ZASE-690077 format. One record per residue: x, y, z of N, C-alpha, C in turn; residue in one letter. Coordinates in steps of 0.2 Angstrom, whole numbers, padded with zeros to 4 digits, always signed. Example, Ala and Ser with C-alpha at 12.3 -4.5 7.8 and 13.67 -1.06 7.14 Angstrom:
2
+0066-0028+0039+0062-0022+0039+0066-0016+0039a/+0064-0011+0035+0068-0005+0036+0064+0000+0039s/
This chain:
425
+0190-0046-0513+0197-0050-0512+0200-0049-0508m/+0204-0053-0504+0211-0052-0497+0214-0046-0497n/+0214-0041-0494+0216-0034-0495+0225-0035-0495p/+0229-0042-0493+0232-0043-0494+0234-0046-0500k/+0231-0048-0504+0232-0052-0509+0233-0044-0514l/+0228-0040-0514+0229-0035-0516+0236-0029-0516v/+0239-0031-0511+0244-0027-0511+0251-0031-0512f/+0250-0039-0511+0258-0042-0514+0256-0045-0520w/+0251-0046-0525+0251-0049-0531+0254-0044-0536v/+0251-0038-0536+0256-0034-0540+0263-0031-0542p/+0263-0033-0533+0272-0031-0534+0275-0039-0533a/+0273-0045-0533+0276-0051-0534+0276-0050-0543a/+0270-0049-0545+0273-0048-0555+0277-0046-0556l/+0276-0039-0553+0281-0033-0554+0290-0035-0554r/+0289-0039-0548+0296-0042-0546+0299-0048-0552m/+0292-0052-0553+0293-0058-0559+0296-0056-0565g/+0291-0050-0566+0294-0047-0574+0300-0043-0574l/+0301-0041-0568+0310-0038-0569+0315-0042-0569i/+0314-0049-0566+0319-0053-0566+0318-0057-0571l/+0312-0057-0575+0311-0061-0583+0317-0057-0585a/+0316-0050-0589+0319-0046-0590+0325-0047-0590g/+0329-0047-0585+0336-0047-0583+0338-0055-0585v/+0336-0061-0586+0336-0066-0586+0338-0067-0596a/+0334-0063-0599+0332-0064-0604+0339-0058-0607i/+0342-0052-0605+0346-0050-0606+0351-0055-0603l/+0354-0056-0599+0360-0061-0597+0360-0065-0603w/+0354-0069-0604+0358-0075-0609+0358-0072-0616w/+0356-0066-0618+0357-0063-0626+0367-0058-0624l/+0367-0055-0618+0370-0050-0618+0377-0051-0612f/+0375-0057-0608+0379-0059-0606+0379-0053-0598g/+0383-0058-0594+0380-0054-0587+0379-0048-0583a/+0386-0042-0586+0388-0037-0585+0381-0032-0587t/+0379-0033-0593+0374-0030-0594+0368-0031-0592p/+0366-0035-0590+0359-0038-0584+0360-0037-0580a/+0368-0038-0576+0368-0033-0566+0367-0027-0568l/+0367-0024-0575+0367-0015-0575+0360-0013-0575i/+0358-0017-0580+0348-0016-0581+0347-0016-0573v/+0347-0024-0571+0343-0026-0564+0347-0018-0558a/+0352-0015-0558+0352-0010-0552+0348-0005-0554v/+0347-0005-0562+0345+0004-0562+0339+0003-0560i/+0335-0003-0564+0328-0002-0560+0326-0004-0554m/+0331-0008-0550+0328-0007-0543+0330-0001-0540m/+0335+0004-0542+0337+0010-0540+0329+0015-0543g/+0328+0011-0548+0321+0017-0548+0315+0013-0545a/+0317+0008-0542+0309+0009-0541+0310+0010-0531m/+0315+0011-0530+0317+0012-0525+0315+0019-0523v/+0317+0024-0527+0318+0030-0528+0309+0030-0530f/+0305+0026-0533+0299+0028-0532+0295+0027-0526a/+0300+0022-0522+0295+0022-0517+0296+0027-0510q/+0303+0029-0512+0305+0035-0507+0301+0041-0508l/+0300+0043-0516+0295+0050-0516+0289+0048-0516n/+0286+0041-0516+0279+0041-0511+0278+0044-0504y/+0283+0039-0500+0284+0040-0494+0286+0049-0493l/+0290+0051-0496+0289+0057-0496+0283+0063-0497y/+0280+0060-0501+0274+0065-0502+0267+0063-0496q/+0271+0057-0493+0262+0054-0489+0267+0057-0484l/+0271+0059-0482+0274+0063-0476+0274+0068-0476s/+0273+0074-0482+0271+0076-0483+0263+0080-0482d/+0259+0075-0484+0251+0074-0486+0250+0075-0475w/+0254+0069-0472+0251+0069-0468+0254+0075-0461l/+0259+0080-0464+0260+0086-0460+0253+0093-0461d/+0250+0092-0467+0245+0095-0468+0239+0092-0472d/+0237+0088-0469+0232+0086-0473+0225+0092-0478p/+0224+0095-0475+0220+0101-0478+0222+0104-0485q/+0229+0104-0484+0230+0110-0491+0237+0106-0496s/+0240+0100-0493+0242+0096-0495+0239+0091-0502a/+0240+0087-0508+0234+0085-0512+0237+0078-0512k/+0234+0074-0512+0237+0067-0512+0237+0066-0519l/+0245+0061-0519+0247+0061-0529+0242+0053-0529p/+0241+0052-0535+0235+0047-0539+0240+0040-0538d/+0246+0040-0536+0249+0033-0534+0251+0029-0540g/+0256+0022-0538+0256+0018-0543+0258+0012-0543w/+0255+0006-0543+0256+0000-0541+0250+0002-0532g/+0254-0001-0529+0251-0005-0522+0251+0003-0519a/+0253+0008-0521+0251+0016-0517+0246+0018-0520w/+0242+0015-0526+0235+0019-0530+0230+0015-0525t/+0232+0011-0519+0225+0008-0517+0227+0011-0509g/+0234+0015-0509+0233+0014-0501+0232+0023-0501i/+0235+0026-0508+0232+0034-0508+0223+0034-0507f/+0221+0028-0512+0214+0028-0513+0208+0027-0506s/+0212+0024-0502+0211+0023-0493+0210+0027-0492r/+0215+0033-0491+0216+0038-0486+0212+0043-0489l/+0212+0045-0497+0208+0050-0497+0199+0049-0496y/+0200+0043-0495+0191+0040-0492+0192+0043-0486r/+0197+0041-0482+0197+0044-0476+0195+0051-0474l/+0200+0054-0479+0200+0062-0476+0194+0065-0478r/+0189+0062-0484+0182+0063-0486+0178+0059-0480r/+0179+0055-0478+0174+0053-0472+0174+0060-0467d/+0183+0060-0464+0183+0063-0459+0180+0071-0462d/+0182+0075-0467+0178+0080-0467+0172+0079-0468e/+0169+0074-0469+0159+0074-0466+0158+0077-0462k/+0161+0071-0457+0162+0070-0448+0163+0075-0445n/+0169+0081-0449+0168+0085-0446+0163+0092-0447q/+0161+0093-0453+0156+0094-0455+0151+0094-0452a/+0147+0088-0449+0141+0090-0445+0143+0087-0439e/+0147+0087-0436+0150+0090-0430+0150+0097-0428l/+0152+0101-0433+0154+0110-0433+0148+0110-0435t/+0142+0107-0440+0133+0108-0439+0131+0109-0431e/+0134+0103-0429+0128+0101-0422+0133+0106-0416w/+0139+0109-0417+0141+0111-0411+0140+0120-0412l/+0135+0122-0419+0134+0128-0420+0124+0127-0419a/+0122+0122-0419+0117+0122-0417+0116+0122-0407r/+0119+0117-0406+0121+0119-0399+0122+0125-0396f/+0128+0129-0399+0128+0134-0395+0123+0140-0396r/+0121+0138-0404+0113+0143-0405+0107+0140-0397q/+0106+0135-0396+0101+0133-0391+0104+0137-0386a/+0110+0136-0384+0112+0137-0377+0110+0145-0377m/+0113+0149-0383+0112+0155-0382+0103+0158-0382h/+0101+0154-0384+0093+0155-0385+0089+0153-0379l/+0092+0149-0374+0090+0147-0368+0091+0151-0364l/+0084+0151-0360+0080+0157-0354+0084+0156-0349p/+0088+0151-0347+0090+0150-0343+0099+0149-0343d/+0100+0154-0339+0110+0154-0338+0112+0148-0336g/+0118+0144-0341+0122+0139-0342+0129+0143-0341v/+0133+0141-0335+0139+0140-0335+0142+0134-0336v/+0148+0134-0339+0154+0127-0339+0160+0127-0335i/+0161+0124-0330+0168+0126-0326+0171+0119-0325m/+0179+0120-0324+0181+0113-0322+0179+0114-0316d/+0183+0106-0313+0182+0103-0304+0184+0109-0301d/+0188+0114-0301+0191+0118-0297+0187+0124-0297v/+0182+0124-0302+0177+0131-0302+0180+0136-0306l/+0184+0135-0311+0186+0139-0315+0181+0142-0325f/+0181+0146-0324+0175+0145-0329+0179+0145-0335l/+0176+0139-0339+0177+0137-0346+0172+0143-0352e/+0165+0141-0350+0162+0144-0355+0153+0145-0353w/+0151+0153-0353+0144+0154-0351+0140+0156-0356c/+0134+0154-0358+0128+0156-0361+0126+0164-0360n/+0124+0167-0362+0122+0176-0361+0115+0176-0357p/+0110+0170-0355+0107+0173-0350+0110+0174-0342a/+0117+0169-0345+0120+0167-0336+0123+0174-0335a/+0129+0175-0343+0130+0185-0341+0127+0189-0339e/+0120+0190-0340+0115+0193-0338+0111+0193-0330a/+0110+0187-0328+0109+0182-0322+0116+0185-0317h/+0122+0183-0321+0126+0185-0315+0132+0189-0313l/+0131+0192-0321+0137+0200-0322+0142+0197-0324g/+0145+0191-0327+0147+0186-0331+0150+0187-0336l/+0156+0188-0338+0158+0190-0348+0162+0187-0348r/+0158+0180-0354+0162+0176-0355+0171+0179-0358n/+0169+0182-0363+0177+0185-0366+0181+0189-0359d/+0178+0190-0355+0181+0192-0352+0182+0190-0346r/+0180+0184-0344+0183+0182-0336+0182+0175-0337d/+0183+0170-0345+0186+0162-0345+0192+0160-0340k/+0193+0156-0338+0199+0155-0333+0200+0157-0329g/+0193+0164-0324+0194+0165-0319+0191+0160-0314m/+0192+0161-0308+0188+0157-0303+0180+0159-0301r/+0176+0157-0301+0169+0159-0303+0168+0159-0295v/+0168+0157-0290+0168+0161-0282+0172+0168-0283t/+0178+0170-0286+0179+0176-0285+0173+0182-0291n/+0172+0178-0294+0166+0183-0300+0161+0182-0296l/+0158+0179-0295+0149+0181-0290+0150+0180-0281i/+0152+0186-0280+0153+0190-0272+0145+0190-0270r/+0142+0183-0268+0137+0183-0262+0140+0177-0258s/+0139+0179-0251+0141+0175-0247+0136+0167-0246p/+0128+0168-0249+0127+0161-0250+0128+0159-0255e/+0131+0160-0262+0133+0157-0267+0140+0152-0262f/+0143+0155-0257+0150+0155-0256+0149+0149-0251m/+0142+0149-0245+0142+0144-0242+0140+0137-0245d/+0136+0138-0250+0134+0134-0256+0140+0130-0258y/+0144+0133-0260+0150+0130-0264+0154+0125-0258i/+0154+0129-0251+0159+0125-0246+0154+0120-0244i/+0148+0121-0244+0146+0115-0240+0146+0110-0247l/+0144+0111-0251+0143+0105-0259+0139+0101-0258g/+0132+0104-0255+0126+0098-0254+0123+0101-0263r/+0126+0100-0268+0122+0101-0275+0116+0095-0276y/+0112+0090-0270+0108+0089-0273+0101+0092-0273d/+0099+0098-0268+0094+0105-0267+0098+0112-0272q/+0094+0113-0275+0097+0119-0277+0097+0125-0273p/+0098+0132-0274+0100+0137-0268+0095+0142-0274l/+0094+0146-0268+0089+0153-0271+0092+0158-0268t/+0094+0160-0274+0097+0167-0273+0097+0175-0275l/+0095+0177-0271+0096+0185-0273+0101+0187-0273s/+0103+0190-0281+0109+0193-0285+0108+0197-0290f/+0111+0204-0287+0110+0209-0292+0103+0211-0298r/+0098+0213-0291+0092+0211-0290+0088+0209-0295e/+0090+0203-0292+0087+0196-0296+0085+0191-0292r/+0080+0188-0294+0080+0180-0287+0082+0177-0292k/+0086+0171-0291+0087+0168-0296+0088+0159-0293l/+0086+0153-0293+0088+0148-0290+0095+0144-0296i/+0099+0143-0292+0104+0142-0293+0107+0134-0290v/+0110+0130-0298+0110+0122-0295+0115+0121-0300h/+0120+0118-0296+0126+0116-0299+0124+0109-0298i/+0128+0106-0306+0127+0098-0310+0135+0093-0310i/+0137+0091-0308+0142+0087-0308+0143+0083-0315p/+0147+0083-0318+0147+0079-0326+0154+0078-0327f/+0156+0072-0331+0162+0071-0331+0165+0070-0326e/+0173+0071-0327+0178+0068-0322+0179+0074-0319n/+0178+0077-0321+0183+0086-0319+0178+0091-0326r/+0172+0091-0325+0167+0096-0327+0164+0098-0321r/+0160+0104-0321+0154+0106-0318+0148+0110-0320q/+0143+0110-0321+0138+0113-0324+0133+0119-0319i/+0135+0125-0319+0130+0130-0314+0125+0131-0321l/+0118+0129-0317+0114+0132-0320+0109+0137-0318v/+0106+0141-0319+0102+0145-0314+0096+0148-0319t/+0091+0150-0315+0083+0152-0316+0081+0158-0314h/+0079+0160-0318+0078+0168-0316+0071+0169-0311d/+0067+0168-0308+0061+0169-0304+0059+0177-0302v/+0063+0180-0304+0059+0187-0304+0054+0188-0305t/+0052+0189-0310+0045+0189-0313+0038+0185-0310e/+0042+0179-0309+0037+0174-0304+0036+0176-0300t/+0040+0179-0295+0038+0181-0287+0035+0186-0288e/+0037+0190-0292+0032+0198-0294+0025+0196-0297r/+0025+0191-0302+0016+0189-0302+0012+0185-0295t/+0017+0181-0291+0013+0178-0287+0012+0183-0281e/+0016+0190-0278+0016+0194-0275+0010+0198-0278m/+0010+0199-0283+0003+0203-0285-0004+0198-0283m/-0003+0193-0287-0008+0190-0284-0011+0188-0277r/-0005+0187-0271-0008+0189-0266-0012+0194-0264r/-0008+0201-0267-0011+0206-0263-0015+0207-0269d/-0018+0205-0273-0024+0205-0277-0030+0202-0272f/-0028+0194-0269-0034+0193-0267-0036+0196-0260i/-0029+0200-0257-0030+0202-0251-0035+0207-0250a/-0031+0213-0257-0035+0218-0257-0043+0216-0259n/-0045+0212-0263-0050+0209-0266-0056+0209-0257a/-0052+0204-0255-0057+0202-0249-0056+0209-0245s/-0052+0211-0243-0051+0218-0239-0060+0222-0240h/-0057+0224-0249-0063+0229-0250-0071+0224-0250e/-0072+0219-0254-0078+0217-0250-0079+0213-0244l/-0077+0213-0239-0076+0213-0232-0081+0217-0230r/-0078+0227-0230-0081+0232-0230-0087+0231-0231t/-0090+0230-0237-0097+0234-0237-0102+0227-0234p/-0099+0220-0235-0102+0217-0233-0104+0216-0226l/-0097+0219-0222-0099+0220-0213-0104+0226-0212t/-0105+0228-0219-0111+0234-0215-0119+0231-0217v/-0118+0227-0223-0124+0226-0224-0128+0219-0221i/-0119+0215-0218-0123+0210-0211-0125+0211-0205v/-0120+0218-0202-0122+0221-0197-0129+0225-0197g/-0132+0229-0202-0141+0231-0202-0144+0226-0203f/-0142+0221-0206-0147+0213-0206-0148+0212-0199l/-0143+0210-0195-0145+0207-0188-0146+0213-0183e/-0146+0218-0184-0149+0224-0181-0158+0225-0182i/-0159+0223-0189-0167+0222-0191-0169+0217-0190a/-0166+0210-0188-0168+0205-0188-0170+0206-0177a/-0165+0212-0176-0163+0207-0167-0170+0214-0164s/-0170+0221-0169-0176+0225-0164-0180+0228-0172e/-0184+0230-0167-0190+0234-0171-0187+0241-0171d/-0187+0242-0178-0186+0249-0180-0192+0252-0183l/-0192+0259-0181-0198+0262-0185-0195+0264-0193d/-0199+0265-0197-0200+0267-0204-0193+0270-0207a/-0192+0276-0202-0186+0280-0206-0179+0276-0203a/-0179+0275-0198-0172+0271-0197-0170+0265-0203t/-0177+0260-0203-0176+0256-0208-0175+0256-0215r/-0178+0265-0218-0177+0267-0223-0171+0268-0223m/-0167+0271-0220-0162+0273-0218-0154+0267-0219a/-0157+0262-0217-0151+0256-0216-0153+0252-0224h/-0158+0253-0226-0158+0249-0232-0157+0253-0238l/-0155+0261-0238-0153+0264-0241-0144+0262-0242k/-0142+0263-0237-0135+0260-0232-0131+0256-0237l/-0138+0249-0234-0136+0243-0238-0135+0242-0247m/-0141+0246-0248-0142+0247-0254-0135+0248-0259t/-0135+0254-0257-0124+0257-0258-0119+0253-0256e/-0119+0251-0252-0115+0243-0248-0117+0238-0255q/-0122+0236-0256-0122+0231-0259-0120+0235-0270g/-0122+0239-0269-0119+0243-0276-0112+0245-0277h/-0108+0244-0272-0101+0244-0273-0099+0240-0274r/-0101+0233-0269-0097+0225-0273-0099+0226-0279m/-0106+0226-0281-0105+0224-0288-0102+0228-0292q/-0100+0233-0291-0094+0239-0298-0090+0234-0294h/-0088+0234-0290-0081+0228-0287-0081+0221-0294l/-0086+0216-0292-0086+0213-0295-0086+0214-0303i/-0089+0219-0304-0089+0219-0313-0083+0223-0312e/-0080+0226-0310-0073+0228-0310-0068+0221-0311d/-0069+0217-0306-0062+0211-0308-0064+0208-0312m/-0071+0207-0315-0072+0202-0318-0070+0206-0327l/-0070+0213-0328-0066+0216-0334-0060+0214-0334t/-0057+0215-0328-0048+0214-0328-0049+0207-0332l/-0051+0204-0328-0051+0195-0329-0051+0195-0336s/-0055+0197-0339-0058+0199-0347-0053+0200-0353r/-0050+0204-0350-0046+0211-0353-0039+0205-0355l/-0037+0202-0347-0029+0200-0347-0032+0190-0352e/-0036+0189-0351-0038+0182-0355-0035+0182-0361s/-0032+0175-0366-0032+0175-0371-0039+0170-0375v/-0042+0171-0371-0048+0168-0373-0053+0174-0377d/-0050+0179-0375-0055+0185-0379-0049+0191-0383h/-0047+0189-0385-0042+0192-0392-0046+0197-0394p/-0042+0205-0395-0046+0210-0398-0048+0211-0404l/-0054+0211-0405-0059+0210-0414-0058+0217-0416r/-0055+0222-0418-0053+0230-0418-0059+0229-0424p/-0063+0236-0424-0068+0239-0428-0067+0244-0431e/-0068+0251-0433-0068+0256-0435-0074+0259-0431k/-0070+0264-0424-0074+0267-0420-0078+0274-0421i/-0085+0274-0418-0086+0281-0419-0086+0285-0413d/-0081+0288-0417-0079+0292-0410-0084+0297-0405t/-0086+0300-0412-0091+0306-0410-0095+0303-0403r/-0099+0296-0406-0106+0294-0402-0100+0295-0394t/-0095+0289-0394-0089+0285-0391-0091+0292-0384l/-0089+0297-0386-0083+0303-0380-0092+0306-0378l/-0097+0307-0383-0102+0310-0382-0106+0305-0375e/-0107+0300-0376-0109+0295-0370-0103+0295-0364q/-0098+0298-0365-0092+0296-0361-0092+0305-0355v/-0095+0310-0359-0100+0315-0358-0104+0316-0354l/-0109+0313-0358-0116+0310-0351-0115+0308-0346r/-0111+0302-0346-0110+0299-0340-0106+0306-0333d/-0101+0307-0337-0098+0311-0332-0103+0315-0330a/-0107+0317-0332-0113+0326-0334-0116+0321-0326r/-0120+0314-0328-0124+0312-0321-0121+0312-0314a/-0116+0307-0316-0110+0308-0311-0109+0313-0309l/-0108+0320-0310-0111+0325-0305-0113+0328-0302s/-0119+0325-0307-0126+0330-0304-0125+0335-0304s/-0122+0342-0307-0121+0346-0310-0116+0351-0306g/-0112+0347-0302-0109+0351-0296-0101+0353-0301k/-0101+0352-0307-0093+0353-0309-0096+0355-0318h/-0090+0360-0318-0093+0362-0326-0087+0357-0331e/-0092+0356-0334-0089+0347-0339-0089+0350-0346i/-0083+0349-0350-0084+0350-0358-0079+0347-0361s/-0083+0345-0369-0081+0341-0373-0077+0344-0379l/-0070+0346-0380-0067+0346-0386-0064+0341-0391e/-0069+0342-0399-0069+0336-0401-0064+0336-0412m/-0060+0333-0411-0059+0332-0419-0058+0326-0423e/-0060+0327-0430-0062+0321-0431-0054+0316-0435d/-0054+0312-0428-0048+0309-0431-0050+0300-0428v/-0049+0298-0433-0052+0287-0432-0045+0285-0430a/-0049+0280-0425-0045+0274-0424-0049+0268-0426v/-0044+0261-0423-0050+0255-0424-0049+0251-0416q/-0053+0249-0415-0053+0245-0408-0059+0242-0405g/-0060+0240-0400-0066+0239-0396-0071+0244-0393n/-0076+0246-0398-0080+0251-0394-0079+0251-0385y/-0084+0247-0382-0086+0245-0376-0078+0244-0372d/-0073+0243-0375-0068+0241-0369-0063+0250-0370e/-0063+0252-0374-0064+0261-0374-0067+0266-0372l/-0073+0261-0370-0078+0265-0367-0078+0266-0360h/-0075+0259-0358-0073+0259-0350-0068+0264-0347s/-0060+0261-0355-0056+0266-0351-0058+0273-0350a/-0062+0276-0358-0060+0284-0355-0065+0286-0351f/-0071+0282-0350-0076+0281-0347-0072+0283-0336g/-0068+0277-0336-0064+0277-0330-0060+0284-0329n/-0056+0287-0335-0051+0291-0334-0057+0298-0330l/-0062+0296-0336-0065+0303-0334-0074+0304-0326a/-0074+0297-0323-0075+0297-0320-0071+0298-0313s/-0065+0298-0314-0060+0297-0309-0060+0307-0307n/-0059+0311-0313-0059+0315-0314-0066+0320-0309a/-0072+0317-0311-0078+0321-0307-0078+0319-0299v/-0074+0313-0297-0073+0311-0291-0067+0314-0286r/-0064+0315-0290-0057+0318-0286-0058+0325-0288y/-0062+0329-0291-0062+0336-0289-0069+0341-0286t/-0067+0343-0283-0072+0347-0279-0078+0350-0281p/-0084+0351-0279-0088+0354-0281-0086+0362-0283a/-0088+0364-0289-0089+0370-0291-0079+0369-0297g/-0077+0364-0299-0072+0362-0302-0073+0363-0310g/-0068+0361-0313-0070+0360-0319-0066+0355-0322s/-0070+0353-0327-0066+0344-0331-0064+0346-0338i/-0061+0346-0341-0062+0348-0350-0060+0340-0352r/-0063+0338-0359-0063+0331-0360-0060+0334-0368l/-0056+0332-0373-0053+0333-0378-0051+0327-0381s/-0052+0326-0388-0049+0322-0393-0048+0324-0399w/-0040+0324-0402-0038+0328-0405-0032+0323-0408s/-0032+0326-0414-0025+0325-0419-0019+0327-0416d/-0012+0322-0417-0006+0323-0414+0000+0317-0417s/+0007+0319-0417+0012+0315-0420+0011+0310-0417e/+0008+0309-0412+0008+0305-0408+0004+0298-0410k/-0003+0300-0413-0008+0298-0415-0015+0300-0411g/-0018+0297-0410-0025+0300-0408-0022+0299-0399a/-0028+0309-0399-0028+0310-0391-0032+0311-0388k/-0032+0308-0386-0038+0309-0378-0035+0311-0372f/-0038+0316-0368-0035+0320-0362-0041+0322-0357v/-0038+0320-0352-0045+0322-0347-0040+0326-0344v/-0042+0332-0342-0039+0337-0335-0045+0340-0333e/-0041+0341-0326-0047+0343-0320-0044+0348-0318d/-0046+0350-0313-0043+0355-0307-0046+0354-0300t/-0045+0347-0300-0046+0341-0294-0040+0342-0289g/-0039+0339-0284-0035+0339-0277-0028+0337-0279i/-0027+0335-0285-0021+0331-0290-0015+0326-0284g/-0011+0325-0287-0008+0316-0285+0001+0325-0284i/+0001+0317-0279+0009+0320-0277+0015+0316-0283s/+0019+0318-0284+0022+0315-0289+0026+0306-0288p/+0025+0306-0280+0027+0301-0277+0024+0292-0277e/+0016+0295-0278+0010+0291-0283+0011+0290-0288h/+0012+0293-0293+0011+0292-0300+0013+0286-0303i/+0017+0286-0303+0022+0277-0307+0017+0271-0303s/+0014+0273-0297+0010+0267-0294+0003+0267-0296r/+0000+0273-0299-0008+0272-0299-0010+0269-0304l/-0008+0264-0308-0010+0260-0311-0011+0252-0310t/-0008+0252-0304-0009+0245-0300-0015+0245-0295e/-0016+0238-0295-0024+0239-0294-0023+0239-0286r/-0031+0242-0285-0030+0242-0278-0025+0248-0274f/-0022+0250-0279-0018+0256-0275-0022+0263-0274y/-0022+0264-0270-0026+0272-0268-0021+0276-0263r/-0020+0281-0266-0018+0289-0263-0020+0290-0258v/-0026+0291-0256-0030+0292-0250-0036+0287-0249d/-0034+0283-0245-0040+0277-0244-0046+0280-0241k/-0044+0283-0236-0053+0288-0233-0055+0290-0239s/-0053+0293-0243-0056+0296-0248-0059+0293-0252r/-0054+0288-0255-0057+0285-0259-0065+0279-0258s/-0064+0280-0252-0071+0276-0248-0077+0282-0250r/-0075+0286-0248-0080+0292-0249-0083+0293-0256e/-0078+0292-0261-0078+0294-0269-0084+0287-0270t/-0084+0282-0268-0086+0277-0271-0081+0269-0276q/-0075+0274-0277-0068+0269-0280-0069+0264-0281g/-0068+0258-0286-0066+0254-0282-0057+0251-0283t/-0054+0256-0286-0047+0256-0287-0043+0251-0290g/-0050+0249-0295-0049+0245-0303-0049+0250-0308l/-0049+0254-0308-0052+0258-0313-0044+0262-0317g/-0041+0263-0314-0034+0263-0318-0030+0258-0321l/-0033+0252-0317-0028+0245-0319-0032+0244-0328a/-0038+0245-0327-0043+0243-0330-0040+0248-0339i/-0038+0255-0336-0037+0258-0340-0030+0256-0345v/-0025+0253-0340-0020+0252-0344-0020+0248-0348k/-0024+0241-0345-0024+0234-0348-0030+0236-0355h/-0030+0240-0355-0034+0242-0362-0032+0243-0367v/-0027+0248-0364-0023+0252-0368-0016+0248-0372l/-0016+0244-0367-0011+0238-0367-0013+0234-0374l/-0022+0231-0376-0023+0228-0380-0024+0232-0386r/-0025+0239-0386-0026+0244-0390-0021+0245-0394h/-0014+0243-0390-0008+0247-0394-0004+0255-0392g/-0010+0257-0387-0009+0264-0384-0006+0264-0378g/-0004+0269-0374-0001+0271-0368-0004+0278-0364n/-0004+0279-0359-0006+0282-0352+0000+0289-0352l/-0001+0293-0352+0003+0299-0345+0000+0302-0342s/+0006+0303-0336+0000+0308-0329+0003+0313-0329i/+0001+0318-0328+0004+0323-0324+0000+0327-0319k/+0004+0327-0315-0004+0330-0308+0004+0332-0302s/-0001+0338-0299+0003+0342-0292-0002+0341-0287e/+0000+0340-0281-0003+0341-0279-0007+0349-0275a/-0015+0349-0274-0019+0355-0275-0020+0358-0283g/-0018+0355-0285-0016+0360-0295-0019+0355-0300k/-0025+0351-0297-0026+0347-0303-0021+0340-0307g/-0025+0339-0310-0023+0332-0314-0026+0331-0322s/-0021+0327-0326-0021+0328-0334-0020+0319-0335s/-0023+0317-0337-0020+0310-0342-0024+0311-0347f/-0018+0308-0350-0016+0310-0357-0016+0299-0360t/-0020+0299-0366-0020+0294-0370-0018+0293-0377v/-0016+0290-0379-0014+0289-0384-0013+0285-0388c/-0018+0282-0395-0020+0276-0399-0017+0278-0404l/-0015+0271-0408-0014+0271-0414-0018+0274-0418p/-0020+0279-0425-0025+0282-0430-0024+0277-0436k/-0031+0278-0439-0034+0275-0443-0027+0279-0448i/
């Protein structure tokens, strides 16, 4: 039915009933009583309409707390439609609130910084990543000009030039950021920051690794190629030829060890080789490490092993590689006649493997960088000891896979102590 008819038909019926009643009273009692009744009934209707208008006005002032009346006549339909509108509005409001909460949660979890500004760069909102990247505080800096908060000449030039089609690479607060400003709406701008500090560091490590690996491989290759050229161009006596072959063999073994260590590092870092822990026979493992260290020493050092019964889980070969690297380093950097002590014991922090030596020691400024790939305290001496420069890097990655850690104590000229802690069973 037409909504207008729904409103007008009941009103017309009520007016018709009132007029019919007044006409009957007029016919029965005369004009005066009929007019009095008519005035009273019309006044009651006007009062009812005014009352409903008052209640509607009261509800419009505070739709949330005021209650809609049931209504009478045409007001029943009006209040019913208003109730449906309020119910739909509350539903839409709830959905909007939910979506806003999801948006804020997504913005809070986003690794990139997001700053919302107006057209004159006053801060309206920023997420936690932007606070970390740029040193902003959403509660403290809201309403302040962003150029007054980010004190950087490069950023100011970027703002002044207004060439927002290209991002800005910005070094700020010991971070390297990619900054991009995106205009949106008529009077809003979004500043997006992407932290590439770790990416740059990884790229630098990759370049250094390639350069160092190339350098380490070039030296033995140069020796081998040089001796081969001499052997091809000159007639050498048997003693000289044997000496050259011995040196080439040593350099070949050096390259082989280097490649094996690089492959080990690659395997330790690969997600395709997850750790499958098993209970380790620590006695067999440590006795093998002891035998390897004594074989490398060739009787030049006093090497001892102390053991307690402490069980751990892990990969036997990886732990043998880590412990063996620590023991072999102690042998290489301890002068002949020195002593090396290996120990396996229980502690509050877990199972503890310690390698102590009376070697040349390490200066404090080098200790924090010892586990970097190819880092050498003394490059000339490391060549004499035939080290690859990757041993402690392998130790670090093995311990990361096993939930362990490495601590180093050393003093130049007074020896070193390397301590490994592993979770015990």
